[in-house]
N, C-alpha and C positions, 0 to 999 in steps of 0.2 A: 518055338519054331521061328526061323528067320527067313525072310525073302531077300536075297542079295540084289543090290542094284535095282531097286524098284523105281528109281528116277534116273534122269540123264547122267550117264557115267562121266561126261565131260563138263558138268557144271563146275564152274571155277570162280575164284575170287582172288583179288590181290590182298596182301597184308594191309590192314588199315581200311579195307573196303567193306562191302556189305553183300550178302547173298541170302536169298529167301528160299527155304525148303518148304515143301508142301507134301502132306501125306494123307491119303484116304485109308481109313481102317475099314476092312471088308468083313462080311459074315464068314467067309473062308477065302483063302489066298487065291487070287486070280479071278474071283467071281465078279468083281466090279460092283457088287451089291454092298452098300455101306451099312455099318452098324454103329450104334451108339456105344461109346467107350468112356471110361473115366480114368483119372490118374495118369494122364499123358505126360511123358517125359522125353527129353531128347539129350543125347550125349555125343560128343565127338572126341573119343580118346586119342591122345592124352591131353588135348588142348581145351576140352570143355567137359566138365564133370556132369553127370545126369542132373537135369534141372527141368522144372515145369514153368519157371519164370519166363515170360515173354512169348509163350505159346498162345496162339489165338485160334478161335473157332467160331463159326456162326451157326453150326448145326449139331455140334457134338460128334461129328463123324469125319469131317475133313479139317485138318489142322495145319497151321503155318507157323513158321519160326524164322525170324531174321537174325542171322549170325553176323556179328561184327568182329572178325578176327583182329586182334591187336597187330600193330605194325611189326611186333617182334615174333609173330607166328612163323615158324620155319616153313619154307616152301616144301610141299610134299602132298601125297594123296592120303586122304583121311576117310574113315568110315563114319557115316552119320547114322546113329542108332536110335530109332523110335521105339517106345514101349508104352503099353496101355493095358487096362483091364477091360475085357469084353464079356460077352454073354457066356463064353466057354472058358474063361480064364485069361491068362496073359497073352497078349498079341504083340509081336515085335516085327519091325521092318528095318532093313538096312539100305541106306542110300550111299552115295559117294560124292566127295567134293575134292577138287584140286586147289590147293593154295599155291598160286603161281609166283614166279620171281617178281620182285618189286619193280616199279617203273624205272628205277635208276639203271636197271640191267637190260632194259629193252633197247634194241639197236636203233640207229637212225633210219629215216625213210629209205626204202629201196634195198635194205639189207636186213635179213631176218635173224641174224645171230651176230654176236660180238666175238672178238678174239678170246676173251676170258671164257665165254660160254663154249666156244669150240674146244679150247684146251681142256676145260673141265669135262666135256662130254667124251672127247676122244682120248684123253690122256697124253696127247701129243705136246711135249714140252721142248721139242728140238727144232721144229719149223719156225723160221723167223716170223715175227708178228706182221711185218710188212707184207710178206708173201701170203700169210693167212688172210689179211685184210682184202687183198686183191681177189683171192680165190673165193672168199665169202660172197663178194659182190657177184662174181660169175655164177656161183652156186645158187644164189638167190634168184638169178634170172632163169636158171633151169627149173627151179621150184615153181616160179611164176608160170612157166609154160605147162608144167604138169598139173597146175591148178586151174587151167582153163575150164570153165563150166561149173566150178565149185561155187557155192553160194555161202557167203559169210559176211559179217558186219565189218566195215572198214572206216578209218578216219579220213580226213581231207587229203592225206598223203597216200591213200590206198593201202595202208597197213592195217592188219587185223586188230580188232579192239578187244575181243573176248580173251581173257587170260589163258583159257585152255587151248584155244586155237593158236595163240602166240607161242605157247610151249611146243605145240606140234610143229609149227613152222620152224622154230629154232632147232629142234632136234633133227628134222629132215634136212635143213640147210647144213648143219654140222656134218651129217652123214654124207651129203653131196660134196661138201668141201674136202672131206677126208679122201673120198673116192677120186676127186679131181687132182688133188695133190699127189696121190699115188700114181695116177695115170700120167701126170706131168705133160699135159697137152691142152693148155687153156684155150688155144686158138682152134683146137679140134682139127688140126692139119694132118696128124699122123694116120688118121683113119682112112686117108686116101691110099695108103700103101698096105700091101699084104705082109711086108716084112719091115720091122723097125727094131729099135733097141731100147732097153730099159735098164739103166744102171750098167751099161756096157754089155749086157746080155742080149743076144738076138731073140726077138719075139715075133712069132707068126700069128697074124690075125685070121680068124675064121671069116668066110665070105660075108656072113651076116653083120660083122663088126666093121666092114669096110664101107667107105663112101657114105657115111651117115650124114644126113642133112642137118640134124639137130644133135647137140651134145647129149649123150646117153644119161638117163636117170639112174643114179646109183641104186643097186639092189636094196641096201639098207634104208635109203631114203624112201624108196617105193614101199617098203614094208611098213615104215612108220606112217606114211600117208594113208595106206590101205587100212591099217588097223583103226586109224582115227576116223575113217569113213569118207575120205576125200577122193578115193579112186574106185573105179567100178569093182563090184564083187566084195566090197568091204562089209563086215558084219555089223558095223555100227554106223548109223546115219544121224549124227547129232549136229550137223552144220546148219 
């Protein structure tokens, strides 16, 4: 029997970095009552085969393991599988870890995504890089406003430092950039008018879309931030 995501879903690490996993083995799942176990192993398929080497414990019930993913580890989401023998047989738990993009791909301060990241996320290979660069900066400013009130670690430049949060910001900014490129109104001027044109076609705005004080948050960007726990009503609060 396996308990999925028994730890923080957004625990993350950079290739070449370090992350520590901790697992309490219970008398039965969800009880919070620990039990003594033996033969504890951990595996992270396909990048780490089952091993007991490096696992530590002080009481035989709670175990920790520090994973040092090589610099060559592909960025992706991985399952962390714990296994041990308890009073009633084999006990297994499953956690999760994100190996995020390496530091060389992290954008400069004030911009949460790079042109290559946007192109890879959106599949947009037609928009000129110079136009994407400008729009990414505007998109980052919209994400900044959406994140007012959120709590997360930052560096001296105000940029997030947790690899998982960096990834969330990157994807949300790419979604916002795609939305703003399609809207073709970086100055947010057209919202003053009920009738405008897009690609030569007349477009009528609904009353709710007119006269907006702030640039609108893209639906896909909002979805990414909400799932990550950054917006009200989100199912996960790991910030």
